[in-house]
N, C-alpha and C positions, 0 to 999 in steps of 0.2 A: 503494499500499499503506500501511496505517496504521501508525504507529510506536508509538502508545501508545493501545491500545484502552481502557484503564482511565480515562484522562484524558478521552476522548472520551465514555465513559459518564457520568462525572461532570458534564461540560459539558452534555450532553443533559439531565441531571436538574436541574442549575442553571438552564438556560434555561426548562425546563417550570415549575419553581418560580416563577421570576420572572414568567412570563405568568399565573400563578394557575391552571395546569392541575391536575386532581385525579390525573393519571397520565401516565406517558411510556413510550415503547417504545425499547429499546435492543438493538443485536445481541447474541446470546447467546453465552455461553462459560462453563466450569466455574468459572473464577476469578471472574467477575462474579457468578454465582449464590452463590458463597461469600462474597463481599463484601457483597451484598444480604442475605444471611442473618445475617451478623454485625450489621448495621444494624437488621434486624428484631428480632433477639433483644434488642437494646438499646433497642427502642422508638422508633426514628426513622422506621420505615416501617410502613404498614398491612399490606403484604405485596407479594407479586410472583407472577407465573406465567410459566412457560416455555411458550412455544408453538413447536413446531418443525414446519416443513414442509420436508422433505427434508433437504438438506444444512445449509441455513441455519436457525438458530433465533433467535427474538426473544424478549426478556423484557419483559413488562408490569410496570412498576413502579408500585405504588399509594402515594402520599404520605399521610402522617398530619398531621392538622390538630388545633389545640387546640380547646376548647369555643367560642371566639368566632370560629372560623375562621382563626386566625393560623398559619403555618407552624411546624412543629416544627424543621425543618432551616433554619438561617440561613445556613450556609456549608458548602461542600464543596470541600476543597482536596487536591490531589495532594501527597504528601510525598516518597516516593522516586520518582525519574524513571529512564526506561530509560538515559539518558546518565550518570546519577549516582544509583546505588543507595545507599540509606541503611538501614543496619542498626543496631538498638539492642538492647542487653541488657535484661533484665527491669527492672533498677533505673534504666535511663536512658530509659525510653519517656516520650514527651512526655504532660504533663497538659493536655488540651485545655479551654480555659476554666475552669480551676480544678477539673476534674473533671465539668462540666456536659456536655461533648462527649466523643467517643471518638476514638481513633487505632484503626484497622483494621490488623492486623498479620498478615503471612503467617508462620506458624511451622512447624516440623516436625510439629506437632500439628493442622494445619489452619489456616484463616483465623479468627482470634480478635480480640475487642476488647481495648484496652490492659488492662481491668479483669479479663478472663479470663486474660490473660497473667500478670498479677501474682499471680493466685490460683494459677496452675499453675507459676509460677516459670520462665517460658520467654520468650525475646526472639525477634527476627526482623526480617524487612524491613518497615518502616512503610509501608503502601500509601497510605493517605490519612487525613485527619482529617475528622471531621463534628461540627458543633455548630449 
């Protein structure tokens, strides 16, 4: 049994980016789709599509690249872990690379980026950071 599916998704994406792949496939879940949606809204992903075959679903994540083919995502890190949950209030949210990156936060209003959290004045569990 997998103890941290989000860390697994981030690792698969990190490995695919390092190998120069245009996309990768990760096992699906609603939370993963919400995280990918926040990353897409902030411009870190080209898109994603959920393909479900029976009980198991899979998400195909398409990466975004710059005009010269450089990666938009330079790092994906897990912040809060299952063994040590890390919650932050609106004013204590981490600034990732001075505002160039984002922190993906699970709030009572859904999964949001740190920028959206500051606008709505909500905090929550900081799931991961992307830059």
